[in-house]
N, C-alpha and C positions, 0 to 999 in steps of 0.2 A: 768566259768559259770556266766551268767548274771541273776541277780534278777529282775524280772519284777513285779512292784507294780502297783496296780490300783490307779490312781489319781482321787480323788473325788473333783471336783470343784463346788462351789456354782454358780448357774446360775446368770447372771447379773440382771435378773428380780426378784430375790428372795424377795427383800424388797418390791417391788410392789405387788407381789402375797401374801406376808404375810399381808400387809396392806388391801388388798381386802378381805382376809379371816377374818380379825378382823372386818371389816365393815359388812361382811355377817353374822357373828355370832351376832353382835350387833343388826342388823336389824331383824334377826330371833327371838331373845329374846324379842324384843319390841312388844307392843300391836299394834302400828301403825307406819308407816313411810310414810311421805307425798310427799317427793320429793328427787331426786337423781341426782347429776351431777358428771361427771368424765371426766377429761382430762388427757390423758396419751401419752407420747412420745414413739412411737413404730417405731423402725428402722428409726429414724430421721424425723418422721412425727407425728404431733399432731392429736390425734383422740379424738373425743368428744362423750360421751354417756350421756343420761339423760332420766329420766322418763318424762311422759307427762307434759308439761308446761301449767298449768291452771291459776296460779297466778303470773303475771310478777313481781309485787312488791315484792313478797316473794323471787323470784329468784334473783332480784337485791339485796335484803337484804342479801341473802346467799353469793353472790359474794362480797359484801362489807365486810362481816365477814371473808371470805377467804382472801381477800386482807389485812385486818388488821392482821390476823394470820401470813401471809407471811412476812409482814413488821416487826412484833415482832420477828419472827425466824431470819430474816436477821440481826436485831440489836443484837440479842443474839450471832450469829456467829461472828459478828464484835467484840463484847465485849470479847468473848472467845479467839479470835485471838490476841487481844490487850494485854490480861493478860499473854499470853505465850511468 
C-alpha cells in the first residue's frame, strides 16, 4: 500500500507578499502616507506601481535613499560571504 502525503510548498512569491502585507499594515496604522513606489519582477518582467507623483524632488530623494539602502545590503552580503 502506498502512503500519499500532501506536500505543502511555500510559493515563490511568499517573501514579496509578506513584505507587501507589512507595508500595508504600516500604512494603515499611520496618520498619513504621502507617496508610494513599487517595482516587482513578475514572470521575468519588471512592473512599476506608484501613487500620484506630485513632487519630483521628493521622488528623486526616495530613489536615492533606496539606492543607498541597496548598496548597504550588497556590502553586508559581501561581508557575510567573506566571513564564512
